[in-house]
C-alpha positions in Angstrom: 157.7 104.0 74.5 155.2 102.9 77.4 151.5 104.7 78.8 149.5 104.8 81.2 146.1 106.5 81.6 143.9 106.5 84.4 140.5 107.3 84.8 139.4 108.3 87.9 135.8 108.0 89.2 133.5 110.6 89.7 130.1 111.0 91.5 126.7 109.3 91.9 124.4 108.6 90.5 122.9 110.9 87.9 126.0 113.2 88.7 129.1 112.3 87.6 132.4 114.1 85.6 135.4 113.1 84.2 138.8 113.2 85.4 142.0 111.8 83.8 145.8 111.3 84.2 148.1 109.7 82.4 152.0 109.8 81.9 153.9 109.0 78.9 157.8 108.3 78.2 160.6 105.8 80.2 158.5 105.2 83.1 161.3 103.3 84.4 163.2 106.2 84.4 163.7 109.8 85.8 160.8 111.7 85.5 162.6 114.2 82.9 161.9 111.8 80.3 158.4 111.4 81.3 155.1 113.5 79.9 152.1 114.1 83.0 148.8 115.2 81.8 145.8 115.8 83.2 142.3 115.8 81.6 139.8 116.9 83.7 139.4 117.3 87.1 135.8 116.0 87.8 134.5 117.6 91.2 137.3 118.7 94.6 137.0 115.5 95.9 138.3 113.4 93.0 140.4 116.7 92.2 142.2 115.6 95.7 141.9 112.2 94.6 144.2 113.4 91.0 146.1 114.8 93.4 147.0 112.0 95.3 146.8 109.1 92.6 149.8 111.7 90.3 151.9 111.5 93.6 151.4 108.0 94.7 151.7 106.5 91.6 153.9 108.7 89.2 156.0 110.2 91.9 155.9 113.0 90.8 154.1 116.4 91.9 155.0 117.8 88.0 152.3 118.6 85.6 153.2 119.3 82.0 149.9 120.2 81.3 146.5 120.6 82.2 143.5 120.5 79.9 140.0 121.7 80.6 138.3 120.7 78.0 135.1 122.8 79.1 133.7 125.2 81.7 130.7 122.4 83.3 131.7 121.8 86.7 131.3 118.5 86.7 134.8 118.7 84.6 136.4 122.0 86.2 135.6 122.2 89.7 138.2 119.2 90.5 140.7 121.2 88.6 140.9 124.0 91.0 142.4 121.2 93.7 145.3 120.2 91.0 146.2 123.6 90.7 146.4 124.8 93.7 148.4 121.2 95.2 151.0 120.4 92.1 153.2 122.3 90.0 151.8 122.5 87.2 153.8 124.3 83.9 150.6 124.5 81.3 147.0 125.0 82.0 144.9 124.6 78.5 141.7 126.2 78.5 139.3 128.3 76.5 138.3 132.0 78.4 135.0 132.7 76.6 135.5 135.7 78.5 138.4 137.1 76.2 136.3 136.5 73.0 133.4 139.0 73.6 134.3 141.2 71.3 134.5 139.1 68.5 131.2 137.1 69.7 128.6 140.2 70.3 127.6 140.8 67.2 125.8 137.1 67.4 123.3 138.8 69.5 119.7 139.9 69.1 120.6 143.4 71.8 122.6 145.0 69.3 123.7 147.2 72.4 125.7 144.5 74.2 129.2 145.9 75.2 132.3 143.2 74.4 133.1 144.6 78.9 129.9 143.7 80.1 129.9 140.7 77.5 132.8 139.3 79.1 131.8 140.5 82.6 129.0 138.2 82.6 130.3 135.2 80.6 133.3 135.2 84.0 131.0 135.4 86.3 128.4 133.0 84.9 132.0 130.6 84.3 133.1 130.8 88.3 135.0 127.1 87.6 136.9 128.8 84.7 137.5 131.6 85.9 138.3 130.5 89.4 141.4 128.5 87.3 142.5 131.1 85.1 142.8 133.2 88.7 145.0 130.4 89.7 147.3 129.7 87.6 147.9 133.3 86.7 148.7 133.3 91.1 151.1 130.6 89.7 152.3 131.6 87.3 151.1 128.9 85.0 150.7 129.5 81.5 147.6 129.5 79.9 146.4 128.7 76.3 143.9 128.2 74.7 143.5 124.4 73.2 141.9 125.4 69.9 142.1 123.3 66.8 146.3 122.8 65.5 147.9 123.1 68.7 150.8 120.7 69.4 152.6 119.5 71.8 155.5 117.1 72.6 157.1 117.0 69.1 153.4 116.3 67.5 152.5 113.5 70.1 149.2 116.2 71.1 147.4 117.3 68.6 144.0 119.3 69.3 141.3 118.7 66.8 139.1 120.5 67.6 136.7 122.9 68.5 138.4 125.3 65.3 138.1 128.9 66.6 135.4 129.4 64.5 133.1 127.0 65.6 133.8 127.5 69.1 132.6 131.5 69.4 129.5 130.2 67.3 128.8 128.5 70.2 129.6 131.3 72.7 127.2 132.7 71.5 124.3 129.7 72.4 125.9 129.6 76.4 123.5 129.4 79.1 124.8 132.6 80.3 125.2 134.5 76.9 122.2 137.2 75.9 119.5 135.6 72.8 121.4 135.0 70.1 120.6 135.8 66.2 118.5 132.9 64.5 121.0 132.2 61.3 123.9 130.8 63.1 123.6 128.5 60.4 125.7 124.6 61.6 126.7 126.4 64.8 123.4 126.9 66.5 122.9 123.5 69.0 119.1 122.1 68.2 116.7 122.7 70.6 116.9 119.3 73.0 114.0 116.7 73.0 111.4 116.7 76.2 112.7 113.5 77.9 110.1 110.7 78.1 110.6 107.2 79.5 112.9 104.8 77.9 111.3 101.7 76.2 113.1 99.0 76.2 113.7 97.0 73.0 115.7 93.8 71.3 118.9 94.1 70.0 121.6 92.4 68.0 125.1 92.4 66.7 124.3 92.5 63.2 122.0 95.5 63.3 122.0 99.2 63.7 120.1 100.9 66.8 122.3 104.1 67.4 120.1 107.5 66.6 121.4 109.5 64.1 119.7 112.4 64.7 120.5 115.9 64.8 122.8 117.2 67.5 120.7 118.0 71.2 124.1 118.5 72.8 124.5 122.0 74.8 126.8 124.5 73.0 128.8 123.9 76.6 129.5 120.5 75.3 130.0 120.8 71.9 132.9 123.0 72.8 134.8 120.5 74.5 138.5 120.3 73.7 139.1 117.2 71.3 142.6 116.1 72.3 144.8 113.4 70.1 147.3 111.4 71.2 149.9 109.4 69.2 152.0 107.8 71.3 154.9 105.4 69.2 152.1 104.8 67.0 149.2 103.9 69.9 146.4 106.4 68.9 144.6 107.3 71.6 141.3 110.7 71.5 140.0 112.4 74.3 136.6 113.9 73.8 135.0 116.0 77.0 131.6 116.6 76.3 132.0 117.2 72.9 128.3 115.9 71.0 127.8 115.0 67.2 128.4 118.0 65.6 131.5 118.5 66.9 132.7 115.2 66.4 132.6 115.3 62.6 134.2 118.8 62.4 137.1 116.9 64.3 137.7 113.9 62.2 137.8 115.9 59.0 140.1 117.8 60.6 142.1 114.8 61.6 141.3 113.9 57.5 143.4 116.6 56.5 146.1 116.1 58.2 146.3 112.7 57.6 145.0 111.4 61.1 143.2 107.5 61.1 140.4 108.0 64.4 139.5 104.5 63.2 140.8 101.3 65.0 142.5 103.6 68.1 144.1 102.2 70.7 142.2 104.3 73.3 138.3 106.0 72.6 137.6 108.8 75.5 133.6 108.2 74.8 131.9 111.5 75.3 129.7 112.7 77.7 130.1 109.5 80.3 128.3 107.5 76.9 125.8 109.4 76.4 123.0 108.5 73.3 123.0 112.6 72.3 126.7 112.1 72.0 127.2 109.1 70.1 125.3 108.3 66.4 126.6 105.0 63.6 127.6 107.9 61.6 130.3 108.8 64.1 131.2 105.3 64.9 131.9 104.8 60.9 134.7 107.9 61.5 136.1 107.3 65.1 136.0 104.4 67.0 138.5 102.0 68.9 139.9 98.5 70.3 139.0 99.7 73.6 136.7 102.2 75.0 136.8 103.7 78.9 133.6 105.5 79.8 133.9 107.7 83.0 130.6 107.0 84.1 129.1 107.2 87.6 128.2 103.9 89.8 124.1 103.8 90.1 123.1 105.8 87.2 119.9 104.7 85.0 121.1 107.3 82.5 125.0 107.0 82.0 126.5 104.9 79.9 123.6 104.1 77.4 123.5 100.3 76.6 122.6 101.5 73.2 125.6 103.3 73.0 128.2 99.9 74.7 126.5 98.2 72.1 127.6 100.0 69.4 130.9 100.2 70.2 131.1 96.7 70.8 129.4 96.4 67.0 133.1 98.2 66.1 134.7 96.1 68.2 135.8 98.0 70.7 136.3 96.5 74.6 134.1 98.4 76.6 135.3 99.7 80.0 133.5 101.9 82.3 134.2 103.7 85.8 131.4 103.7 88.0 133.0 103.1 91.3 136.2 102.0 90.1 140.0 103.9 89.2 140.3 102.9 85.7 144.2 102.0 83.7 145.2 101.6 80.4 148.7 101.2 80.5 151.0 100.1 78.0 154.4 98.5 79.2 153.9 100.1 82.2 155.4 98.9 85.7 153.2 96.7 87.8 150.6 97.6 90.3 150.3 96.1 93.7 146.9 95.3 94.4 145.6 96.0 91.1 144.0 93.5 89.0 142.7 93.2 85.6 139.5 95.3 84.9 135.8 93.9 84.0 134.9 94.7 80.5 130.8 96.0 79.9 128.8 93.0 78.0 127.0 93.1 75.1 123.1 94.0 76.4 120.3 92.4 75.0 118.0 94.8 75.0 118.6 98.2 75.0 116.4 102.0 75.5 114.1 102.9 72.4 
């Protein structure tokens, strides 16, 4: 079975995002023999690019499912354009405000009401709220992508987050009140203060990736982690998931007999940030090809240490920067498109 996966470039400098379109099936046949999926939409501008890309290269205005991995603007904003301008069958997104009753016990202030908490979350997470409103207006089915959700004859499998983990993370969203302290592994660590990075020499035979505590934000760790198996070709999309979320997804995959090593394509989380990847994660989740959505002219993304770490596990690493990346398998040739340049191994990386 053929497929093509397209990474649309998003942003410049330190403002990037994710915008991914893909299709699989009989790509030279009728639309009824193909499945089209969008995973995140970046900004409004990249949302417009996604719409034009799908019309031009996929030859359709119908999208089977749109995933909003998490409510951050650099992933959700462009999806409002996709929902408005294309015919979407299903929207897969978490609706934090629907969980207010279940999570209100997690807060120090015992007088918080579920309705008040729900309103606070919906107002704070405006991009996600807008997506829900458009979907309802257009009659689009909405599902929450929790661990265990499957689709397309089990070709698609959501590996994370579990509902329990997600609700624990909600208590730590920036838009929620002060949470109780004792939430165990559900509570993200306090982020370390940024310092000027020193450069150190790296070698292919040593391991420099950090295995410290997870300092990823609760919003990022709530990302939907989506696995595709297309005729034995294994593809993993990670949004902005951090180390904890990735380990939990790998734990779940183990119970289902899903092998996350040697992936045909690994979508590297959070634009290649060093906060989201470790050697322990890479021992469990690695790929032959690693694809990174990162803006051009960024000093931090992707991390050279992460690029080297991926290459040490055998990956060819590609970064969008200002170009659309296409990862095809048995897909039709596109006139004017050429081979992408993979990232080199870097002799010096940030400490």
